[in-house]
N, C-alpha and C positions, 0 to 999 in steps of 0.2 A: 504495499501500501504506500511506503514510502517512497518508493521509485516511481509510482503513478501518480502521486501527489507533485512531484519533482519535475515529471515528464509534463503534466496538464498546467501545472502554475510557475514553473520555473523554466521550462525550455519552449513550451505552445507560444508564450505572448510574446516573445522575439519572433518566430515564426508567423505569426498573426501582424506583427506589427510590419515587419518586411515584405510580406504579399501585400499587405494594405498601400504601403510607401510606393513599391516596386510598380505594383499592379495599376495602382491609380495614374503611376508617371507615364508608364506604358499606353494607358488607353487614351489618355491625354494626347500624348504624342501622335499615335497611329490612328487612333479611332474618333475623332473631336465630333464627326456627326452622329455617331451614337451616344453621345454626353448629354442627356437632355431626360427628362422627368417622363416622357410619354404622357402627357395627361390625357385625361378620359372626361374630362368635364364636361367637352362638347358631345358626346356620346349618351350621357344622361348627368343633368344638372339636380336631378332631386335628392333633397339632401348632402348633397355633396359639398356646399359651403360649411354645413356645421362638423360634418365628418372630418374633414380635413382641416378645418380651424382649430376645434379640439384636439385631433392628433398632433398638428404641428407645434400648437402651444405646449402640450404637454409635454412632449418629446424635446423640445429646444429647454426648460425648464430642468426637465431630469439631466440631458446631457451636461448642460452647465454645471447644475448643481454636483454632478459626479465629476466633473472635472477640477472644480475648484475645492469640493470636500476631499478629494482623494490625495490631490496633488500638494495642496496647501500644508505647510510643514506645521506641524503643533505648535512650534513656539510663535507663530504668528498670530493664534486666536487666544494662544494661552492667558496674556493678559488680562482678556477681557470677557472669556467665554471658557466654561471649563468643558471637556468631551461630551460629558452626560448632556448638557444645553444644547451643544452641535446635533449629537444624536438627535434629540427630540424635534429640532427645527428640521431635520434633513427627516423623520418620520412624518411631521404633518405637510410641511411643502411638498415632499417626494410623494406621499399620500394622495394630494389633491392632483398634481399634476400626473402622477399615474394612474389614477382613474380617469381624468380627461383623456389621456392618451390612448388607452385601453378601450375606452368608449367609441371614440372615433376611428381609432385603428379597427376595432371590430364591426364598425360600420362600413368602413372601406374596403375589409376583408370579404365581407359578406355581398357588398356589392363587386364586388370584382369576381367573384366565385360564382354568383347567381344571376347576373344581370345578362342577358344573352350578348346584347351589342356589347358591352364591356367586357364580357369574358372571350368573345372574339379576337377582340383586338389585343389581349393580354400574352403573355411570353409564360413559358415556364418559370422564368427568374422571377418575373412580375407577383406571379401566385404565391412563390415561394416565399420571397423575401418579405411579404406583407403578413404572413403566418406566423414565421419566424419571429418578427418585430411584435406580433400580438403575444406569443409564448413568452419572448423575452420579457414584456411590460407585466404579465400575469405572474412570473416568476419573482419581478421586482416587488410586486404587490405582498407577495406572500412572505419575503424575508422579514416583513414586518411582524410578522407572528413570532418568529424565533428574537426577533430583537427586543420586544415588549418585555421578553424576560431578565434583560439585561440594560437597563437603562444607563449605566454609568458610564458607557462609550468606549469600556475596552477593546468589544469586537471592532469597532470604529477605527479605533488607532491600528490594530493590526491591518485591516485594508489598506489603510493610509500608507503603513509601514512598507508594506507589500507593493502598492502601485509606486510609491515614490524609491522603491529599491529596484523595480524594474526600469525605470527611467534613467537611473545612474548606475546602472551596470552592476548591482552588488550580487553577491554570490548567496546562494541558500535561501532567496527569498520566499521560495516556495512553504519554508518551515513556519513562516510568520500567519499563514491561515491553514496551517494541518490539522486543526481539531476545530475548525468552525463548524456550523452546521451544513449539511448537504444541499440545502436549499442554497445559501450563498456559493458553494461551489458551482452549482447546476448556473444560476445565475451569470457568474465570471465567466464559465467555459462557453455558453452560448454568447455570451458578451463578445468575448475573443474570436468565436465563430462569426460573427457579424463583421468583425473586420477582416476576416481574410474573405469574406465573400462580397463586400463592399465595392474593389473594382469592376466586379461582373457584372453588377445589378443598378436598376436606376438609382439607386441611393447617391452615386456621384455627383447628381445635381447639388445636392447639400453645399458644396465647394463651388458653387458658381453663384456669387451673390453679384446681381447688376448694379456694381456700386458706379461705374462710368456714366450709367444712363443721367445720373443725379446733375453731371457737368457737360453733358452731351448737348450741341447746337440744336437748336429747333430745326426740323425737317419739315420739308413740304413734299407732301406725299401726292398732292393732287390739288393743281391750281383751281380756283374759283373761274366759273365760267363768265 
């Protein structure tokens, strides 16, 4: 079990990050025409705005919450916030965002898998990634159950030490989370797998923020008669 823990949480993270970075770079370099979200809103608009809004807002809050929560060293917030307080904030904010995201994601998945017009225009990768994201959101919400059993923030510190150890290339980082609940491990493993799938799915559109549009000159598309 120790070897498996090291493989999944000490070696696999670097494999996932390497595939994420190199695969994304290769797709942008070789297949820019495929770099899009493949929006299906024109095919069926019913409930699309609500589902998409709930999903994207929830996912963005969760993403940046994980990013800041895991990668911010404990010393930065120790003077004004205890690990327990930080953990309670994560439960409340993450729980609300998670419910929003899973409701929106569930609606999008149902629409993509059952609506004839949307289903006909969807690829296997489209269907697969939305289902995986919904499962990941469900696992994230399920982690609240064991978390409520220890609100001292100790487990959160383990995850922070593990994540920071990965990005600073420390050895033996898998040992930090060797004894945590299996739901946490399943959540982490599936999250890393989403990194692996990222370059090969519509998720790449997350990196395309049209910032240049705000400073773009006015364009005349059609002159008035």
